[in-house]
PDB file of N, CA, C, O and CB in Angstrom:
ATOM      1  N   UNK A   1     136.334  73.277 107.164  1.00  0.00           N
ATOM      2  CA  UNK A   1     135.308  74.179 106.667  1.00  0.00           C
ATOM      3  C   UNK A   1     134.458  74.605 107.860  1.00  0.00           C
ATOM      4  O   UNK A   1     134.132  73.799 108.731  1.00  0.00           O
ATOM      5  CB  UNK A   1     134.435  73.500 105.547  1.00  0.00           C
ATOM      6  N   UNK A   2     134.120  75.841 107.879  1.00  0.00           N
ATOM      7  CA  UNK A   2     133.327  76.361 108.982  1.00  0.00           C
ATOM      8  C   UNK A   2     131.901  75.834 108.935  1.00  0.00           C
ATOM      9  O   UNK A   2     131.338  75.639 107.859  1.00  0.00           O
ATOM     10  CB  UNK A   2     133.324  77.879 108.960  1.00  0.00           C
ATOM     11  N   UNK A   3     131.326  75.607 110.101  1.00  0.00           N
ATOM     12  CA  UNK A   3     129.954  75.103 110.202  1.00  0.00           C
ATOM     13  C   UNK A   3     128.973  76.041 109.507  1.00  0.00           C
ATOM     14  O   UNK A   3     127.995  75.588 108.912  1.00  0.00           O
ATOM     15  CB  UNK A   3     129.555  74.925 111.673  1.00  0.00           C
ATOM     16  N   UNK A   4     129.232  77.346 109.579  1.00  0.00           N
ATOM     17  CA  UNK A   4     128.347  78.319 108.939  1.00  0.00           C
ATOM     18  C   UNK A   4     128.328  78.121 107.419  1.00  0.00           C
ATOM     19  O   UNK A   4     127.267  78.187 106.799  1.00  0.00           O
ATOM     20  CB  UNK A   4     128.790  79.756 109.286  1.00  0.00           C
ATOM     21  N   UNK A   5     129.488  77.881 106.825  1.00  0.00           N
ATOM     22  CA  UNK A   5     129.580  77.662 105.383  1.00  0.00           C
ATOM     23  C   UNK A   5     128.854  76.372 104.996  1.00  0.00           C
ATOM     24  O   UNK A   5     128.143  76.341 103.991  1.00  0.00           O
ATOM     25  CB  UNK A   5     131.061  77.605 104.935  1.00  0.00           C
ATOM     26  N   UNK A   6     129.026  75.316 105.778  1.00  0.00           N
ATOM     27  CA  UNK A   6     128.346  74.046 105.506  1.00  0.00           C
ATOM     28  C   UNK A   6     126.835  74.251 105.577  1.00  0.00           C
ATOM     29  O   UNK A   6     126.103  73.748 104.725  1.00  0.00           O
ATOM     30  CB  UNK A   6     128.796  72.946 106.512  1.00  0.00           C
ATOM     31  N   UNK A   7     126.369  74.975 106.571  1.00  0.00           N
ATOM     32  CA  UNK A   7     124.939  75.253 106.705  1.00  0.00           C
ATOM     33  C   UNK A   7     124.409  76.006 105.491  1.00  0.00           C
ATOM     34  O   UNK A   7     123.318  75.711 105.004  1.00  0.00           O
ATOM     35  CB  UNK A   7     124.669  76.057 107.979  1.00  0.00           C
ATOM     36  N   UNK A   8     125.171  76.967 105.005  1.00  0.00           N
ATOM     37  CA  UNK A   8     124.770  77.727 103.816  1.00  0.00           C
ATOM     38  C   UNK A   8     124.690  76.821 102.591  1.00  0.00           C
ATOM     39  O   UNK A   8     123.747  76.913 101.805  1.00  0.00           O
ATOM     40  CB  UNK A   8     125.754  78.879 103.556  1.00  0.00           C
ATOM     41  N   UNK A   9     125.676  75.954 102.431  1.00  0.00           N
ATOM     42  CA  UNK A   9     125.682  75.043 101.290  1.00  0.00           C
ATOM     43  C   UNK A   9     124.481  74.105 101.323  1.00  0.00           C
ATOM     44  O   UNK A   9     123.843  73.870 100.297  1.00  0.00           O
ATOM     45  CB  UNK A   9     126.977  74.234 101.264  1.00  0.00           C
ATOM     46  N   UNK A  10     124.174  73.571 102.497  1.00  0.00           N
ATOM     47  CA  UNK A  10     123.023  72.668 102.634  1.00  0.00           C
ATOM     48  C   UNK A  10     121.729  73.415 102.359  1.00  0.00           C
ATOM     49  O   UNK A  10     120.852  72.910 101.658  1.00  0.00           O
ATOM     50  CB  UNK A  10     122.985  72.038 104.042  1.00  0.00           C
ATOM     51  N   UNK A  11     121.607  74.614 102.908  1.00  0.00           N
ATOM     52  CA  UNK A  11     120.386  75.409 102.698  1.00  0.00           C
ATOM     53  C   UNK A  11     120.179  75.742 101.220  1.00  0.00           C
ATOM     54  O   UNK A  11     119.044  75.836 100.754  1.00  0.00           O
ATOM     55  CB  UNK A  11     120.448  76.709 103.520  1.00  0.00           C
ATOM     56  N   UNK A  12     121.274  75.919 100.488  1.00  0.00           N
ATOM     57  CA  UNK A  12     121.188  76.247  99.073  1.00  0.00           C
ATOM     58  C   UNK A  12     120.849  75.055  98.188  1.00  0.00           C
ATOM     59  O   UNK A  12     120.484  75.224  97.024  1.00  0.00           O
ATOM     60  CB  UNK A  12     122.473  76.842  98.624  1.00  0.00           C
ATOM     61  N   UNK A  13     120.969  73.854  98.739  1.00  0.00           N
ATOM     62  CA  UNK A  13     120.651  72.646  97.990  1.00  0.00           C
ATOM     63  C   UNK A  13     121.735  72.268  96.992  1.00  0.00           C
ATOM     64  O   UNK A  13     122.745  72.957  96.847  1.00  0.00           O
ATOM     65  CB  UNK A  13     119.348  72.822  97.271  1.00  0.00           C
ATOM     66  N   UNK A  14     121.496  71.157  96.310  1.00  0.00           N
ATOM     67  CA  UNK A  14     122.450  70.679  95.322  1.00  0.00           C
ATOM     68  C   UNK A  14     122.421  71.562  94.075  1.00  0.00           C
ATOM     69  O   UNK A  14     121.392  72.139  93.724  1.00  0.00           O
ATOM     70  CB  UNK A  14     122.151  69.222  94.953  1.00  0.00           C
ATOM     71  N   UNK A  15     123.573  71.653  93.419  1.00  0.00           N
ATOM     72  CA  UNK A  15     123.696  72.482  92.222  1.00  0.00           C
ATOM     73  C   UNK A  15     124.856  71.949  91.386  1.00  0.00           C
ATOM     74  O   UNK A  15     125.347  70.848  91.634  1.00  0.00           O
ATOM     75  CB  UNK A  15     123.915  73.990  92.592  1.00  0.00           C
ATOM     76  N   UNK A  16     125.288  72.716  90.411  1.00  0.00           N
ATOM     77  CA  UNK A  16     126.435  72.314  89.601  1.00  0.00           C
ATOM     78  C   UNK A  16     127.708  72.189  90.420  1.00  0.00           C
ATOM     79  O   UNK A  16     128.629  71.467  90.039  1.00  0.00           O
ATOM     80  CB  UNK A  16     126.649  73.302  88.483  1.00  0.00           C
ATOM     81  N   UNK A  17     127.761  72.892  91.545  1.00  0.00           N
ATOM     82  CA  UNK A  17     128.983  72.885  92.352  1.00  0.00           C
ATOM     83  C   UNK A  17     128.790  72.359  93.771  1.00  0.00           C
ATOM     84  O   UNK A  17     129.716  72.416  94.580  1.00  0.00           O
ATOM     85  CB  UNK A  17     129.540  74.268  92.419  1.00  0.00           C
ATOM     86  N   UNK A  18     127.614  71.855  94.080  1.00  0.00           N
ATOM     87  CA  UNK A  18     127.337  71.286  95.406  1.00  0.00           C
ATOM     88  C   UNK A  18     126.628  69.952  95.228  1.00  0.00           C
ATOM     89  O   UNK A  18     125.624  69.861  94.522  1.00  0.00           O
ATOM     90  CB  UNK A  18     126.474  72.260  96.275  1.00  0.00           C
ATOM     91  N   UNK A  19     127.157  68.920  95.873  1.00  0.00           N
ATOM     92  CA  UNK A  19     126.564  67.580  95.782  1.00  0.00           C
ATOM     93  C   UNK A  19     126.508  66.986  97.182  1.00  0.00           C
ATOM     94  O   UNK A  19     127.472  67.072  97.942  1.00  0.00           O
ATOM     95  CB  UNK A  19     127.382  66.653  94.811  1.00  0.00           C
ATOM     96  N   UNK A  20     125.378  66.385  97.515  1.00  0.00           N
ATOM     97  CA  UNK A  20     125.212  65.707  98.800  1.00  0.00           C
ATOM     98  C   UNK A  20     125.396  64.205  98.588  1.00  0.00           C
ATOM     99  O   UNK A  20     124.897  63.648  97.610  1.00  0.00           O
ATOM    100  CB  UNK A  20     123.809  66.016  99.427  1.00  0.00           C
ATOM    101  N   UNK A  21     126.108  63.554  99.497  1.00  0.00           N
ATOM    102  CA  UNK A  21     126.330  62.118  99.408  1.00  0.00           C
ATOM    103  C   UNK A  21     126.076  61.464 100.767  1.00  0.00           C
ATOM    104  O   UNK A  21     126.897  61.580 101.677  1.00  0.00           O
ATOM    105  CB  UNK A  21     127.765  61.817  98.919  1.00  0.00           C
ATOM    106  N   UNK A  22     124.940  60.779 100.904  1.00  0.00           N
ATOM    107  CA  UNK A  22     124.723  60.012 102.134  1.00  0.00           C
ATOM    108  C   UNK A  22     125.565  58.737 102.075  1.00  0.00           C
ATOM    109  O   UNK A  22     126.019  58.334 101.004  1.00  0.00           O
ATOM    110  CB  UNK A  22     123.204  59.670 102.327  1.00  0.00           C
ATOM    111  N   UNK A  23     125.763  58.122 103.204  1.00  0.00           N
ATOM    112  CA  UNK A  23     126.469  56.838 103.235  1.00  0.00           C
ATOM    113  C   UNK A  23     125.441  55.715 103.256  1.00  0.00           C
ATOM    114  O   UNK A  23     124.466  55.776 104.005  1.00  0.00           O
ATOM    115  CB  UNK A  23     127.421  56.743 104.474  1.00  0.00           C
ATOM    116  N   UNK A  24     125.652  54.699 102.444  1.00  0.00           N
ATOM    117  CA  UNK A  24     124.786  53.524 102.445  1.00  0.00           C
ATOM    118  C   UNK A  24     125.496  52.420 103.210  1.00  0.00           C
ATOM    119  O   UNK A  24     126.570  51.969 102.813  1.00  0.00           O
ATOM    120  CB  UNK A  24     124.433  53.067 100.988  1.00  0.00           C
ATOM    121  N   UNK A  25     124.895  51.993 104.300  1.00  0.00           N
ATOM    122  CA  UNK A  25     125.481  50.934 105.140  1.00  0.00           C
ATOM    123  C   UNK A  25     126.917  51.265 105.536  1.00  0.00           C
ATOM    124  O   UNK A  25     127.764  50.377 105.630  1.00  0.00           O
ATOM    125  CB  UNK A  25     125.444  49.586 104.405  1.00  0.00           C
ATOM    126  N   UNK A  26     127.180  52.548 105.766  1.00  0.00           N
ATOM    127  CA  UNK A  26     128.508  52.964 106.202  1.00  0.00           C
ATOM    128  C   UNK A  26     129.558  52.970 105.113  1.00  0.00           C
ATOM    129  O   UNK A  26     130.746  53.111 105.405  1.00  0.00           O
ATOM    130  CB  UNK A  26     128.959  52.089 107.290  1.00  0.00           C
ATOM    131  N   UNK A  27     129.145  52.818 103.855  1.00  0.00           N
ATOM    132  CA  UNK A  27     130.097  52.745 102.757  1.00  0.00           C
ATOM    133  C   UNK A  27     129.850  53.869 101.751  1.00  0.00           C
ATOM    134  O   UNK A  27     128.710  54.277 101.528  1.00  0.00           O
ATOM    135  CB  UNK A  27     130.009  51.379 102.065  1.00  0.00           C
ATOM    136  N   UNK A  28     130.912  54.354 101.159  1.00  0.00           N
ATOM    137  CA  UNK A  28     130.798  55.328 100.082  1.00  0.00           C
ATOM    138  C   UNK A  28     130.569  54.564  98.781  1.00  0.00           C
ATOM    139  O   UNK A  28     131.286  53.610  98.480  1.00  0.00           O
ATOM    140  CB  UNK A  28     132.076  56.235  99.993  1.00  0.00           C
ATOM    141  N   UNK A  29     129.590  54.978  98.031  1.00  0.00           N
ATOM    142  CA  UNK A  29     129.308  54.323  96.767  1.00  0.00           C
ATOM    143  C   UNK A  29     130.195  54.837  95.647  1.00  0.00           C
ATOM    144  O   UNK A  29     130.919  55.818  95.814  1.00  0.00           O
ATOM    145  CB  UNK A  29     127.863  54.509  96.400  1.00  0.00           C
ATOM    146  N   UNK A  30     130.133  54.171  94.512  1.00  0.00           N
ATOM    147  CA  UNK A  30     130.910  54.587  93.351  1.00  0.00           C
ATOM    148  C   UNK A  30     130.517  55.971  92.871  1.00  0.00           C
ATOM    149  O   UNK A  30     131.315  56.657  92.232  1.00  0.00           O
ATOM    150  CB  UNK A  30     130.744  53.591  92.229  1.00  0.00           C
ATOM    151  N   UNK A  31     129.289  56.390  93.172  1.00  0.00           N
ATOM    152  CA  UNK A  31     128.842  57.703  92.698  1.00  0.00           C
ATOM    153  C   UNK A  31     129.684  58.831  93.285  1.00  0.00           C
ATOM    154  O   UNK A  31     129.799  59.891  92.670  1.00  0.00           O
ATOM    155  CB  UNK A  31     127.372  57.919  93.050  1.00  0.00           C
ATOM    156  N   UNK A  32     130.277  58.625  94.465  1.00  0.00           N
ATOM    157  CA  UNK A  32     131.146  59.658  95.038  1.00  0.00           C
ATOM    158  C   UNK A  32     132.340  59.890  94.127  1.00  0.00           C
ATOM    159  O   UNK A  32     132.704  61.034  93.855  1.00  0.00           O
ATOM    160  CB  UNK A  32     131.620  59.259  96.456  1.00  0.00           C
ATOM    161  N   UNK A  33     132.938  58.830  93.664  1.00  0.00           N
ATOM    162  CA  UNK A  33     134.121  58.956  92.826  1.00  0.00           C
ATOM    163  C   UNK A  33     133.756  59.555  91.465  1.00  0.00           C
ATOM    164  O   UNK A  33     134.541  60.304  90.885  1.00  0.00           O
ATOM    165  CB  UNK A  33     134.799  57.588  92.646  1.00  0.00           C
ATOM    166  N   UNK A  34     132.574  59.226  90.963  1.00  0.00           N
ATOM    167  CA  UNK A  34     132.083  59.834  89.721  1.00  0.00           C
ATOM    168  C   UNK A  34     131.899  61.340  89.904  1.00  0.00           C
ATOM    169  O   UNK A  34     132.241  62.129  89.022  1.00  0.00           O
ATOM    170  CB  UNK A  34     130.748  59.179  89.284  1.00  0.00           C
ATOM    171  N   UNK A  35     131.357  61.727  91.053  1.00  0.00           N
ATOM    172  CA  UNK A  35     131.129  63.143  91.332  1.00  0.00           C
ATOM    173  C   UNK A  35     132.442  63.900  91.438  1.00  0.00           C
ATOM    174  O   UNK A  35     132.580  64.983  90.870  1.00  0.00           O
ATOM    175  CB  UNK A  35     130.326  63.310  92.618  1.00  0.00           C
ATOM    176  N   UNK A  36     133.396  63.350  92.149  1.00  0.00           N
ATOM    177  CA  UNK A  36     134.700  64.011  92.301  1.00  0.00           C
ATOM    178  C   UNK A  36     135.357  64.177  90.937  1.00  0.00           C
ATOM    179  O   UNK A  36     135.922  65.228  90.633  1.00  0.00           O
ATOM    180  CB  UNK A  36     135.626  63.202  93.253  1.00  0.00           C
ATOM    181  N   UNK A  37     135.281  63.143  90.126  1.00  0.00           N
ATOM    182  CA  UNK A  37     135.850  63.217  88.781  1.00  0.00           C
ATOM    183  C   UNK A  37     135.160  64.290  87.947  1.00  0.00           C
ATOM    184  O   UNK A  37     135.824  65.064  87.257  1.00  0.00           O
ATOM    185  CB  UNK A  37     135.741  61.860  88.082  1.00  0.00           C
ATOM    186  N   UNK A  38     133.838  64.340  88.007  1.00  0.00           N
ATOM    187  CA  UNK A  38     133.088  65.344  87.249  1.00  0.00           C
ATOM    188  C   UNK A  38     133.423  66.759  87.728  1.00  0.00           C
ATOM    189  O   UNK A  38     133.595  67.664  86.911  1.00  0.00           O
ATOM    190  CB  UNK A  38     131.575  65.088  87.373  1.00  0.00           C
ATOM    191  N   UNK A  39     133.517  66.952  89.040  1.00  0.00           N
ATOM    192  CA  UNK A  39     133.856  68.268  89.577  1.00  0.00           C
ATOM    193  C   UNK A  39     135.260  68.676  89.126  1.00  0.00           C
ATOM    194  O   UNK A  39     135.511  69.846  88.840  1.00  0.00           O
ATOM    195  CB  UNK A  39     133.762  68.266  91.123  1.00  0.00           C
ATOM    196  N   UNK A  40     136.168  67.707  89.064  1.00  0.00           N
ATOM    197  CA  UNK A  40     137.539  67.988  88.649  1.00  0.00           C
ATOM    198  C   UNK A  40     137.595  68.481  87.213  1.00  0.00           C
ATOM    199  O   UNK A  40     138.457  69.283  86.854  1.00  0.00           O
ATOM    200  CB  UNK A  40     138.404  66.747  88.805  1.00  0.00           C
ATOM    201  N   UNK A  41     136.680  68.002  86.404  1.00  0.00           N
ATOM    202  CA  UNK A  41     136.677  68.334  84.989  1.00  0.00           C
ATOM    203  C   UNK A  41     135.795  69.520  84.648  1.00  0.00           C
ATOM    204  O   UNK A  41     135.700  69.897  83.480  1.00  0.00           O
ATOM    205  CB  UNK A  41     136.240  67.156  84.200  1.00  0.00           C
ATOM    206  N   UNK A  42     135.146  70.117  85.639  1.00  0.00           N
ATOM    207  CA  UNK A  42     134.251  71.258  85.364  1.00  0.00           C
ATOM    208  C   UNK A  42     134.667  72.457  86.203  1.00  0.00           C
ATOM    209  O   UNK A  42     135.765  72.989  86.039  1.00  0.00           O
ATOM    210  CB  UNK A  42     132.767  70.888  85.657  1.00  0.00           C
ATOM    211  N   UNK A  43     133.791  72.874  87.095  1.00  0.00           N
ATOM    212  CA  UNK A  43     133.993  74.108  87.846  1.00  0.00           C
ATOM    213  C   UNK A  43     134.549  73.895  89.252  1.00  0.00           C
ATOM    214  O   UNK A  43     134.819  74.864  89.962  1.00  0.00           O
ATOM    215  CB  UNK A  43     132.703  74.847  87.937  1.00  0.00           C
ATOM    216  N   UNK A  44     134.722  72.649  89.659  1.00  0.00           N
ATOM    217  CA  UNK A  44     135.069  72.385  91.048  1.00  0.00           C
ATOM    218  C   UNK A  44     133.805  72.436  91.885  1.00  0.00           C
ATOM    219  O   UNK A  44     132.710  72.560  91.338  1.00  0.00           O
ATOM    220  CB  UNK A  44     136.120  73.402  91.569  1.00  0.00           C
ATOM    221  N   UNK A  45     133.932  72.344  93.173  1.00  0.00           N
ATOM    222  CA  UNK A  45     132.748  72.432  94.013  1.00  0.00           C
ATOM    223  C   UNK A  45     132.940  71.740  95.341  1.00  0.00           C
ATOM    224  O   UNK A  45     134.059  71.478  95.782  1.00  0.00           O
ATOM    225  CB  UNK A  45     131.566  71.847  93.305  1.00  0.00           C
ATOM    226  N   UNK A  46     131.814  71.451  95.963  1.00  0.00           N
ATOM    227  CA  UNK A  46     131.793  70.854  97.297  1.00  0.00           C
ATOM    228  C   UNK A  46     131.010  69.557  97.260  1.00  0.00           C
ATOM    229  O   UNK A  46     129.917  69.495  96.698  1.00  0.00           O
ATOM    230  CB  UNK A  46     131.184  71.826  98.332  1.00  0.00           C
ATOM    231  N   UNK A  47     131.581  68.513  97.865  1.00  0.00           N
ATOM    232  CA  UNK A  47     130.875  67.259  98.067  1.00  0.00           C
ATOM    233  C   UNK A  47     130.703  67.112  99.571  1.00  0.00           C
ATOM    234  O   UNK A  47     131.684  66.999 100.306  1.00  0.00           O
ATOM    235  CB  UNK A  47     131.648  66.028  97.434  1.00  0.00           C
ATOM    236  N   UNK A  48     129.466  67.114 100.024  1.00  0.00           N
ATOM    237  CA  UNK A  48     129.188  67.002 101.459  1.00  0.00           C
ATOM    238  C   UNK A  48     128.779  65.571 101.758  1.00  0.00           C
ATOM    239  O   UNK A  48     127.680  65.142 101.407  1.00  0.00           O
ATOM    240  CB  UNK A  48     128.075  68.005 101.907  1.00  0.00           C
ATOM    241  N   UNK A  49     129.665  64.842 102.405  1.00  0.00           N
ATOM    242  CA  UNK A  49     129.426  63.443 102.745  1.00  0.00           C
ATOM    243  C   UNK A  49     128.651  63.384 104.055  1.00  0.00           C
ATOM    244  O   UNK A  49     128.981  64.082 105.014  1.00  0.00           O
ATOM    245  CB  UNK A  49     130.766  62.650 102.852  1.00  0.00           C
ATOM    246  N   UNK A  50     127.621  62.547 104.088  1.00  0.00           N
ATOM    247  CA  UNK A  50     126.786  62.433 105.273  1.00  0.00           C
ATOM    248  C   UNK A  50     125.580  63.339 105.219  1.00  0.00           C
ATOM    249  O   UNK A  50     124.967  63.633 106.245  1.00  0.00           O
ATOM    250  CB  UNK A  50     127.587  62.737 106.498  1.00  0.00           C
ATOM    251  N   UNK A  51     125.230  63.793 103.997  1.00  0.00           N
ATOM    252  CA  UNK A  51     124.054  64.637 103.793  1.00  0.00           C
ATOM    253  C   UNK A  51     123.193  63.981 102.715  1.00  0.00           C
ATOM    254  O   UNK A  51     123.686  63.664 101.632  1.00  0.00           O
ATOM    255  CB  UNK A  51     124.460  66.106 103.389  1.00  0.00           C
ATOM    256  N   UNK A  52     121.911  63.779 103.008  1.00  0.00           N
ATOM    257  CA  UNK A  52     120.987  63.151 102.060  1.00  0.00           C
ATOM    258  C   UNK A  52     120.580  64.148 100.983  1.00  0.00           C
ATOM    259  O   UNK A  52     120.774  65.355 101.133  1.00  0.00           O
ATOM    260  CB  UNK A  52     119.738  62.610 102.790  1.00  0.00           C
ATOM    261  N   UNK A  53     120.014  63.632  99.898  1.00  0.00           N
ATOM    262  CA  UNK A  53     119.607  64.481  98.772  1.00  0.00           C
ATOM    263  C   UNK A  53     118.623  65.574  99.169  1.00  0.00           C
ATOM    264  O   UNK A  53     118.585  66.633  98.543  1.00  0.00           O
ATOM    265  CB  UNK A  53     118.994  63.631  97.691  1.00  0.00           C
ATOM    266  N   UNK A  54     117.827  65.323 100.208  1.00  0.00           N
ATOM    267  CA  UNK A  54     116.862  66.342 100.655  1.00  0.00           C
ATOM    268  C   UNK A  54     117.481  67.367 101.608  1.00  0.00           C
ATOM    269  O   UNK A  54     116.786  68.252 102.106  1.00  0.00           O
ATOM    270  CB  UNK A  54     115.681  65.669 101.338  1.00  0.00           C
ATOM    271  N   UNK A  55     118.784  67.248 101.862  1.00  0.00           N
ATOM    272  CA  UNK A  55     119.482  68.192 102.730  1.00  0.00           C
ATOM    273  C   UNK A  55     119.525  67.800 104.189  1.00  0.00           C
ATOM    274  O   UNK A  55     120.129  68.498 105.003  1.00  0.00           O
ATOM    275  CB  UNK A  55     118.854  69.513 102.618  1.00  0.00           C
ATOM    276  N   UNK A  56     118.884  66.679 104.533  1.00  0.00           N
ATOM    277  CA  UNK A  56     118.947  66.243 105.928  1.00  0.00           C
ATOM    278  C   UNK A  56     120.318  65.634 106.213  1.00  0.00           C
ATOM    279  O   UNK A  56     120.906  64.962 105.365  1.00  0.00           O
ATOM    280  CB  UNK A  56     117.819  65.221 106.240  1.00  0.00           C
ATOM    281  N   UNK A  57     120.805  65.881 107.406  1.00  0.00           N
ATOM    282  CA  UNK A  57     122.127  65.387 107.789  1.00  0.00           C
ATOM    283  C   UNK A  57     121.986  63.965 108.312  1.00  0.00           C
ATOM    284  O   UNK A  57     121.333  63.722 109.327  1.00  0.00           O
ATOM    285  CB  UNK A  57     122.787  66.310 108.861  1.00  0.00           C
ATOM    286  N   UNK A  58     122.605  63.036 107.605  1.00  0.00           N
ATOM    287  CA  UNK A  58     122.552  61.626 107.997  1.00  0.00           C
ATOM    288  C   UNK A  58     123.761  61.243 108.832  1.00  0.00           C
ATOM    289  O   UNK A  58     123.721  60.268 109.583  1.00  0.00           O
ATOM    290  CB  UNK A  58     122.465  60.730 106.765  1.00  0.00           C
ATOM    291  N   UNK A  59     124.833  62.010 108.701  1.00  0.00           N
ATOM    292  CA  UNK A  59     126.024  61.769 109.488  1.00  0.00           C
ATOM    293  C   UNK A  59     126.903  60.658 108.936  1.00  0.00           C
ATOM    294  O   UNK A  59     126.597  60.026 107.925  1.00  0.00           O
ATOM    295  CB  UNK A  59     125.638  61.446 110.881  1.00  0.00           C
ATOM    296  N   UNK A  60     128.008  60.447 109.644  1.00  0.00           N
ATOM    297  CA  UNK A  60     128.965  59.425 109.277  1.00  0.00           C
ATOM    298  C   UNK A  60     129.273  58.617 110.520  1.00  0.00           C
ATOM    299  O   UNK A  60     129.588  59.175 111.571  1.00  0.00           O
ATOM    300  CB  UNK A  60     130.255  60.041 108.663  1.00  0.00           C
ATOM    301  N   UNK A  61     129.183  57.310 110.400  1.00  0.00           N
ATOM    302  CA  UNK A  61     129.528  56.433 111.515  1.00  0.00           C
ATOM    303  C   UNK A  61     131.016  56.605 111.811  1.00  0.00           C
ATOM    304  O   UNK A  61     131.841  56.409 110.919  1.00  0.00           O
ATOM    305  CB  UNK A  61     129.182  54.935 111.194  1.00  0.00           C
ATOM    306  N   UNK A  62     131.375  56.964 113.033  1.00  0.00           N
ATOM    307  CA  UNK A  62     132.803  57.167 113.358  1.00  0.00           C
ATOM    308  C   UNK A  62     133.665  55.953 113.033  1.00  0.00           C
ATOM    309  O   UNK A  62     134.836  56.105 112.685  1.00  0.00           O
ATOM    310  CB  UNK A  62     132.957  57.505 114.832  1.00  0.00           C
ATOM    311  N   UNK A  63     133.103  54.751 113.139  1.00  0.00           N
ATOM    312  CA  UNK A  63     133.871  53.546 112.828  1.00  0.00           C
ATOM    313  C   UNK A  63     134.188  53.440 111.341  1.00  0.00           C
ATOM    314  O   UNK A  63     135.167  52.797 110.962  1.00  0.00           O
ATOM    315  CB  UNK A  63     133.111  52.311 113.279  1.00  0.00           C
ATOM    316  N   UNK A  64     133.368  54.067 110.493  1.00  0.00           N
ATOM    317  CA  UNK A  64     133.563  54.007 109.043  1.00  0.00           C
ATOM    318  C   UNK A  64     134.375  55.200 108.533  1.00  0.00           C
ATOM    319  O   UNK A  64     134.829  55.191 107.388  1.00  0.00           O
ATOM    320  CB  UNK A  64     132.210  53.956 108.331  1.00  0.00           C
ATOM    321  N   UNK A  65     134.561  56.214 109.361  1.00  0.00           N
ATOM    322  CA  UNK A  65     135.181  57.445 108.893  1.00  0.00           C
ATOM    323  C   UNK A  65     136.629  57.233 108.454  1.00  0.00           C
ATOM    324  O   UNK A  65     137.055  57.808 107.452  1.00  0.00           O
ATOM    325  CB  UNK A  65     135.123  58.495 109.979  1.00  0.00           C
ATOM    326  N   UNK A  66     137.378  56.435 109.169  1.00  0.00           N
ATOM    327  CA  UNK A  66     138.782  56.240 108.823  1.00  0.00           C
ATOM    328  C   UNK A  66     138.936  55.524 107.488  1.00  0.00           C
ATOM    329  O   UNK A  66     139.818  55.867 106.700  1.00  0.00           O
ATOM    330  CB  UNK A  66     139.489  55.455 109.917  1.00  0.00           C
ATOM    331  N   UNK A  67     138.092  54.538 107.228  1.00  0.00           N
ATOM    332  CA  UNK A  67     138.181  53.777 105.974  1.00  0.00           C
ATOM    333  C   UNK A  67     137.783  54.608 104.805  1.00  0.00           C
ATOM    334  O   UNK A  67     137.798  54.128 103.672  1.00  0.00           O
ATOM    335  CB  UNK A  67     137.320  52.543 106.028  1.00  0.00           C
TER     336      UNK A  67
END
């Protein structure tokens, strides 16, 4: 995905088709899987991992990215 598109999604905030998911202690929580399932059953959308609910970029620890 292009950086410009990601920036637009973050600027637009969360919605029915955009969800931000920060990592807690380098781990993805169960809420990510709930979100993916919900998106699959509705309109689809974007899940941005490493972005906090307020739109700030928290990032992903490179050591945790593969897992």
